C-alpha positions as CSV (number, residue, x, y, z in Angstrom):
1,M,-31.0,-25.4,-20.5
2,D,-28.5,-27.4,-22.5
3,I,-24.8,-27.9,-21.7
4,K,-23.7,-25.2,-24.1
5,E,-25.9,-22.6,-22.4
6,D,-24.6,-23.8,-19.0
7,I,-21.0,-23.3,-20.1
8,K,-21.7,-19.9,-21.5
9,R,-23.5,-18.9,-18.3
10,W,-20.7,-20.1,-16.0
11,R,-18.1,-18.5,-18.3
12,L,-19.9,-15.1,-17.9
13,I,-20.1,-15.6,-14.1
14,L,-16.5,-16.6,-13.6
15,G,-14.9,-14.1,-16.1
16,K,-12.5,-14.1,-19.0
17,D,-9.6,-15.7,-17.0
18,T,-11.5,-19.0,-17.1
19,E,-12.1,-18.8,-20.9
20,E,-9.4,-21.3,-21.7
21,D,-10.8,-23.9,-19.3
22,F,-14.3,-23.6,-20.6
23,S,-13.1,-23.6,-24.3
24,S,-11.4,-27.0,-23.6
25,M,-14.8,-28.3,-22.5
26,D,-16.7,-27.0,-25.5
27,S,-15.0,-24.4,-27.7
28,E,-18.2,-24.0,-29.8
29,A,-20.1,-22.7,-26.8
30,I,-17.6,-19.9,-26.2
31,S,-17.3,-19.0,-29.9
32,S,-21.1,-18.7,-30.1
33,F,-21.1,-15.7,-27.8
34,S,-23.4,-13.0,-29.2
35,E,-22.6,-9.3,-29.2
36,E,-24.8,-8.9,-26.2
37,D,-22.9,-11.7,-24.4
38,W,-19.6,-9.9,-25.1
39,L,-21.1,-6.6,-23.8
40,M,-22.3,-8.4,-20.7
41,D,-18.9,-10.0,-20.3
42,R,-17.1,-6.6,-20.5
43,A,-19.5,-4.9,-18.2
44,L,-18.9,-7.5,-15.5
45,D,-15.2,-7.8,-16.2
46,A,-14.7,-4.1,-15.7
47,I,-15.3,-4.3,-12.0
48,Y,-15.1,-7.9,-10.9
49,N,-11.8,-8.9,-12.6
50,P,-9.4,-8.7,-9.6
51,T,-6.3,-8.3,-11.8
52,G,-7.6,-5.6,-14.0
53,K,-8.3,-1.9,-13.9
54,F,-11.8,-0.4,-14.2
55,M,-12.5,0.8,-17.7
56,G,-8.9,0.2,-18.9
57,G,-5.9,-2.1,-18.7
58,E,-6.7,-5.8,-18.6
59,A,-10.1,-5.5,-17.1
60,G,-11.4,-3.4,-20.0
61,A,-9.5,-5.1,-22.8
62,G,-11.7,-8.2,-23.0
63,A,-10.8,-11.2,-25.0
64,G,-10.5,-9.4,-28.3
65,K,-13.7,-10.8,-29.8
66,G,-16.3,-8.3,-28.6
67,P,-16.9,-4.6,-29.2
68,S,-14.4,-2.0,-28.1
69,N,-14.0,-0.9,-24.5
70,P,-16.8,1.5,-23.4
71,Q,-16.5,4.8,-21.6
72,I,-17.8,4.8,-18.0
73,S,-21.1,6.4,-19.0
74,K,-21.5,3.9,-21.9
75,W,-20.7,1.1,-19.4
76,L,-23.4,2.3,-17.0
77,G,-25.9,2.4,-19.9
78,D,-24.9,-1.1,-20.9
79,V,-25.4,-2.4,-17.4
80,R,-28.9,-0.9,-17.3
81,N,-29.8,-2.5,-20.6
82,L,-28.4,-5.9,-19.9
83,F,-29.5,-6.6,-16.3
84,D,-32.8,-6.2,-14.4
85,K,-33.2,-3.3,-11.9
86,E,-32.2,-5.2,-8.8
87,L,-29.0,-6.5,-10.3
88,V,-28.2,-3.0,-11.7
89,K,-28.3,-1.5,-8.2
90,I,-25.9,-4.2,-6.9
91,I,-23.5,-3.8,-9.9
92,Q,-23.5,0.1,-9.7
93,T,-22.9,0.0,-5.9
94,D,-20.0,-2.5,-6.4
95,A,-18.5,-0.3,-9.1
96,M,-18.6,2.8,-6.8
97,D,-17.2,0.9,-3.8
98,R,-14.5,-1.2,-5.6
99,C,-13.3,1.3,-8.2
100,G,-13.3,4.6,-6.4
101,L,-16.1,6.2,-8.3
102,K,-18.0,7.3,-5.1
103,Q,-15.1,9.3,-3.9
104,L,-14.3,10.9,-7.2
105,I,-17.9,11.9,-8.0
106,F,-19.6,12.5,-4.7
107,E,-17.0,14.1,-2.5
108,P,-17.6,17.9,-2.8
109,E,-14.0,18.9,-2.1
110,I,-12.7,16.6,-4.8
111,L,-15.4,17.5,-7.4
112,E,-14.7,21.2,-6.9
113,Q,-11.1,20.6,-8.1
114,V,-12.0,18.6,-11.1
115,E,-11.8,20.3,-14.5
116,P,-15.1,20.3,-16.4
117,D,-15.4,17.1,-18.5
118,I,-18.4,16.1,-20.5
119,N,-17.7,12.3,-20.0
120,L,-17.7,12.7,-16.2
121,A,-20.8,14.9,-16.4
122,S,-22.7,12.3,-18.3
123,T,-21.6,9.7,-15.7
124,I,-22.9,11.9,-12.9
125,M,-26.2,12.3,-14.7
126,L,-26.5,8.5,-14.8
127,L,-25.8,8.3,-11.1
128,K,-27.6,11.4,-9.9
129,E,-30.2,9.6,-7.9
130,Q,-27.4,8.3,-5.6
131,I,-25.8,11.7,-5.0
132,P,-25.7,12.3,-1.2
133,Q,-27.3,15.5,0.0
134,K,-24.0,17.1,1.0
135,S,-22.7,16.8,-2.6
136,K,-25.8,18.0,-4.5
137,E,-24.8,21.7,-4.7
138,S,-21.2,20.8,-5.8
139,V,-22.6,18.4,-8.5
140,R,-25.0,21.0,-9.8
141,A,-22.2,23.6,-9.9
142,F,-20.0,21.1,-11.8
143,I,-22.8,20.4,-14.3
144,K,-23.3,24.2,-14.7
145,K,-19.7,24.7,-15.7
146,I,-20.1,22.1,-18.5
147,V,-23.3,23.8,-19.6
148,E,-21.7,27.2,-19.6
149,E,-18.8,26.0,-21.7
150,I,-21.1,24.5,-24.3
151,N,-23.3,27.5,-24.2
152,K,-20.4,29.8,-25.1
153,L,-19.5,27.5,-28.0
154,L,-23.0,27.5,-29.4
155,E,-25.3,30.3,-28.3
156,S,-24.3,33.3,-30.4
157,D,-23.8,31.1,-33.6
158,I,-27.1,29.3,-33.2
159,K,-29.0,32.6,-32.7
160,R,-27.2,34.2,-35.7
161,A,-28.0,31.1,-37.8
162,V,-31.7,31.2,-36.9
163,R,-32.0,35.0,-37.6
164,A,-30.2,34.5,-40.9
165,A,-32.6,31.8,-42.0
166,L,-36.1,32.6,-40.6
167,N,-38.6,34.4,-42.7
168,K,-36.2,34.7,-45.6
169,R,-37.4,31.9,-47.8
170,Q,-39.7,34.2,-49.8
171,H,-40.1,37.9,-50.4
172,S,-43.0,40.1,-49.3
173,P,-44.9,42.7,-51.3
174,I,-45.1,44.9,-48.2
175,P,-42.2,47.4,-48.2
176,S,-40.2,47.8,-45.0
177,A,-36.8,49.5,-44.7
178,S,-35.8,47.0,-41.9
179,S,-36.6,44.1,-44.2
180,L,-34.9,45.2,-47.4
181,D,-33.1,42.4,-49.1
182,F,-30.1,44.4,-50.2
183,K,-28.3,41.4,-51.9
184,T,-31.2,40.6,-54.3
185,T,-32.1,44.2,-54.9
186,I,-28.5,45.0,-55.9
187,Q,-27.9,41.8,-57.9
188,R,-31.1,42.3,-60.0
189,G,-30.7,46.1,-60.3
190,I,-27.0,46.2,-61.2
191,K,-27.9,46.3,-65.0
192,N,-29.5,49.7,-64.3
193,Y,-26.3,51.3,-63.0
194,N,-26.3,55.0,-63.7
195,K,-22.8,56.2,-64.6
196,E,-23.5,59.9,-64.2
197,L,-25.0,59.4,-60.7
198,K,-22.7,56.5,-60.0
199,K,-25.6,54.7,-58.4
200,I,-27.7,51.7,-59.1
201,I,-31.3,52.7,-59.9
202,P,-33.3,49.5,-59.1
203,E,-36.5,48.9,-61.1
204,H,-37.8,46.9,-58.1
205,Y,-37.0,46.7,-54.4
206,Y,-37.2,43.3,-52.7
207,F,-38.2,42.9,-49.1
208,F,-38.0,39.8,-46.9
209,E,-41.2,38.5,-45.4
210,R,-41.4,40.1,-41.9
211,A,-41.7,38.0,-38.8
212,S,-45.3,37.4,-37.9
213,T,-46.7,37.5,-34.4
214,N,-49.2,34.8,-35.4
215,P,-48.1,31.6,-33.5
216,T,-49.3,29.4,-36.3
217,S,-46.8,31.1,-38.7
218,K,-43.8,30.2,-36.5
219,F,-41.5,27.4,-37.2
220,T,-41.9,24.5,-34.8
221,V,-38.7,22.6,-33.8
222,I,-39.2,19.3,-32.1
223,L,-36.2,17.7,-30.4
224,D,-36.9,14.0,-29.8
225,I,-34.0,12.9,-27.6
226,D,-33.0,9.4,-26.8
227,Q,-32.2,9.1,-23.0
228,S,-31.0,5.5,-23.0
229,G,-27.7,5.0,-21.0
230,S,-25.3,5.3,-24.0
231,M,-26.6,8.8,-24.9
232,G,-25.0,10.7,-22.0
233,E,-22.8,13.2,-24.0
234,S,-25.4,13.7,-26.7
235,V,-28.1,14.4,-24.1
236,I,-25.9,17.2,-22.6
237,Y,-25.3,18.9,-26.0
238,S,-28.9,18.5,-27.0
239,S,-30.3,20.0,-23.8
240,V,-28.1,23.1,-24.2
241,M,-29.2,23.4,-27.9
242,A,-32.8,23.0,-26.8
243,C,-32.6,25.8,-24.3
244,I,-31.0,28.2,-26.8
245,L,-33.7,27.4,-29.4
246,A,-36.4,27.8,-26.7
247,S,-35.1,31.3,-26.0
248,I,-35.7,32.4,-29.6
249,A,-39.2,34.0,-29.8
250,S,-39.6,33.3,-33.5
251,L,-39.5,29.5,-32.9
252,K,-41.7,27.1,-31.0
253,T,-39.4,24.5,-29.5
254,R,-40.6,21.2,-28.1
255,V,-38.3,18.9,-26.1
256,V,-39.2,15.3,-25.6
257,A,-37.0,12.6,-23.9
258,F,-37.5,8.9,-24.2
259,D,-36.2,5.4,-23.4
260,T,-39.1,2.9,-23.1
261,E,-41.2,5.7,-21.6
262,I,-41.7,9.3,-22.7
263,V,-41.1,12.5,-20.7
264,D,-42.1,15.9,-22.1
265,L,-39.5,18.4,-20.9
266,T,-40.6,21.5,-22.8
267,E,-41.6,23.3,-19.6
268,K,-38.0,22.8,-18.3
269,S,-36.3,24.4,-21.2
270,D,-35.8,27.8,-19.6
271,D,-32.7,26.4,-17.8
272,P,-30.3,23.8,-19.3
273,V,-29.3,22.4,-15.9
274,D,-32.9,21.9,-14.9
275,L,-33.6,20.4,-18.3
276,L,-30.6,18.0,-17.8
277,Y,-31.9,17.0,-14.4
278,G,-35.2,16.1,-16.1
279,F,-33.5,13.4,-18.1
280,Q,-33.4,9.9,-16.6
281,L,-30.5,8.3,-18.4
282,G,-30.6,4.5,-18.6
283,G,-33.0,1.8,-19.6
284,G,-34.1,0.5,-23.0
285,T,-35.3,2.3,-26.1
286,D,-38.6,2.6,-27.8
287,I,-38.1,5.2,-30.5
288,N,-41.3,4.5,-32.4
289,K,-43.4,5.2,-29.3
290,S,-41.8,8.6,-28.9
291,I,-42.1,9.5,-32.6
292,K,-45.8,8.8,-32.4
293,Y,-46.1,11.1,-29.3
294,C,-44.2,13.9,-31.1
295,M,-46.5,13.8,-34.1
296,K,-49.3,15.5,-32.1
297,Y,-47.1,18.7,-32.1
298,I,-47.1,18.9,-35.9
299,E,-49.6,21.7,-36.7
300,N,-48.1,23.0,-40.0
301,P,-45.9,20.2,-41.5
302,K,-44.1,22.6,-43.9
303,K,-43.1,24.7,-40.9
304,T,-42.0,21.9,-38.7
305,I,-38.5,20.5,-38.2
306,F,-38.2,17.2,-36.4
307,F,-34.8,16.2,-35.0
308,L,-34.5,12.6,-33.9
309,I,-31.3,12.4,-31.7
310,S,-30.5,8.8,-31.0
311,D,-28.1,5.9,-31.5
312,L,-31.0,4.1,-33.2
313,M,-30.7,1.0,-31.0
314,E,-34.4,0.5,-31.3
315,G,-36.0,-2.0,-28.9
316,G,-39.5,-1.3,-30.0
317,N,-41.2,-1.6,-33.4
318,R,-38.5,-1.0,-35.9
319,G,-40.8,-1.2,-38.9
320,G,-43.3,1.2,-37.3
321,M,-40.5,3.6,-36.5
322,L,-39.4,3.7,-40.2
323,R,-43.0,4.1,-41.4
324,N,-43.7,7.0,-39.1
325,L,-40.5,8.8,-40.1
326,E,-41.5,8.4,-43.8
327,D,-45.1,9.6,-43.1
328,M,-43.7,12.7,-41.5
329,K,-41.4,13.4,-44.4
330,E,-44.2,12.8,-47.0
331,A,-46.4,15.2,-45.1
332,G,-43.8,18.0,-45.6
333,V,-42.0,17.9,-42.2
334,T,-38.3,18.4,-42.4
335,V,-36.9,15.3,-40.7
336,V,-33.3,15.0,-39.6
337,C,-31.7,12.1,-37.7
338,L,-28.7,13.1,-35.6
339,L,-26.7,10.1,-34.5
340,A,-25.2,9.8,-31.0
341,I,-21.8,11.2,-30.4
342,S,-19.3,10.7,-27.6
343,G,-17.4,13.5,-25.8
344,D,-14.6,13.4,-28.4
345,G,-17.1,13.8,-31.2
346,Q,-17.0,10.2,-32.5
347,P,-20.3,8.7,-33.6
348,Y,-21.8,5.4,-32.5
349,Y,-25.1,4.0,-33.7
350,D,-27.0,1.1,-35.3
351,A,-25.5,1.3,-38.8
352,Q,-28.2,-0.9,-40.4
353,M,-31.0,1.3,-39.1
354,A,-29.1,4.5,-40.1
355,G,-28.8,3.1,-43.6
356,K,-32.5,2.4,-43.9
357,I,-33.4,5.9,-42.7
358,A,-30.9,7.5,-45.1
359,S,-32.3,5.4,-48.0
360,M,-35.7,7.1,-47.5
361,G,-34.1,10.5,-48.2
362,I,-33.9,11.5,-44.6
363,P,-30.5,13.0,-43.6
364,C,-29.0,10.7,-41.0
365,F,-25.5,11.5,-39.7
366,A,-23.5,12.5,-36.7
367,C,-22.8,16.2,-36.2
368,N,-20.0,17.7,-34.2
369,P,-21.3,20.3,-31.7
370,E,-19.5,23.2,-33.4
371,K,-21.3,22.4,-36.6
372,L,-24.8,22.6,-35.1
373,P,-25.4,26.3,-35.9
374,L,-24.5,25.8,-39.6
375,L,-26.7,22.7,-39.7
376,L,-29.7,24.6,-38.2
377,E,-29.2,27.4,-40.7
378,R,-29.2,25.0,-43.6
379,V,-32.3,23.1,-42.3
380,L,-34.3,26.3,-41.7
381,K,-33.4,27.5,-45.2
382,N,-34.4,24.1,-46.6
383,L,-31.0,23.6,-48.2
384,D,-29.5,20.3,-49.2
385,L,-27.7,18.5,-46.3
386,S,-25.7,16.0,-48.4
387,S,-22.4,17.9,-47.8
388,F,-22.9,17.4,-44.0
389,Q,-23.6,13.7,-44.5
390,E,-20.6,13.1,-46.7
391,E,-18.3,15.1,-44.3
392,F,-19.2,12.9,-41.4
393,K,-19.2,9.6,-43.3
394,K,-15.5,10.1,-43.8
395,K,-14.8,10.3,-40.1
């Protein structure tokens, strides 16, 4: 290890208060900090700077050269990505002891008084393995409050959107009063309006294709959800959406979670809280590996919708990931990439990778939770999503 690397290493160990001293030794060594170096510096500074405040104030402000101050859940995710498992345990324990997280999160009497907050919920999910037995019921009740709030926001609109879209792409020659397409029948029959009867006399009645009980005729929706540490808020929204979709009989819904490993959570999608507890937030990211796993669920490409929900911080085969997404699209699968969002609806993601995906004609954008029903309806109807992309690019 050369002298520059020694200086960088000691600067990270001793914190930003020593930056001036180390810069006087070799300013080039400090100025050569990578984005990962600054993330590591912020992650350590947040809890080990004795003059600062955890996730705010001086301790979270950094030296002004690195990325912006992360939320607690994002911070926990960064720690898991930047350090090995043994160091992660030490840093998390120190954060809880030094910064009051343990009392806030794991004391039942305090948690019961806390207003539902999705940022706090995602932090709890990151630390759920450390929850003491006495607090487990309180934690589960707190998570349930969050889930119920999101469910109220989304459920009726998502079900309405799916009902409005499914089985209405084409008409059926089989007449059925319950499947009459009033709008098309009236529009095309209005030229035959009878003034004496004051009625439209249609030459032809149009009927929607009726829902089939044949499983192969159903739409398959695959949710491939990144569970790396920075995805906390997006995972919570995604799990609720997955459970709502799974409850719709006319859809087959698959739920897959991934970091560097893959967990198939489809069987847990009866209960959003159980589904959330199936996620293991933290660790690295291998998106390509998960996409290849999901491809086995594609039986009828033209009736398959694949949602990749991720910040696109790919640690695996980036080229392979792009090729597999393109292969899906070319086969007829409707592919949509939903970028990670924070609790306040702000997107964060690998902009270069998002640009490459978008250049292949695959919609790639962040979507605020309240817009999900409209997004689903447009996807199921095979409508253009460019208006969604443009709307969220402006934010």
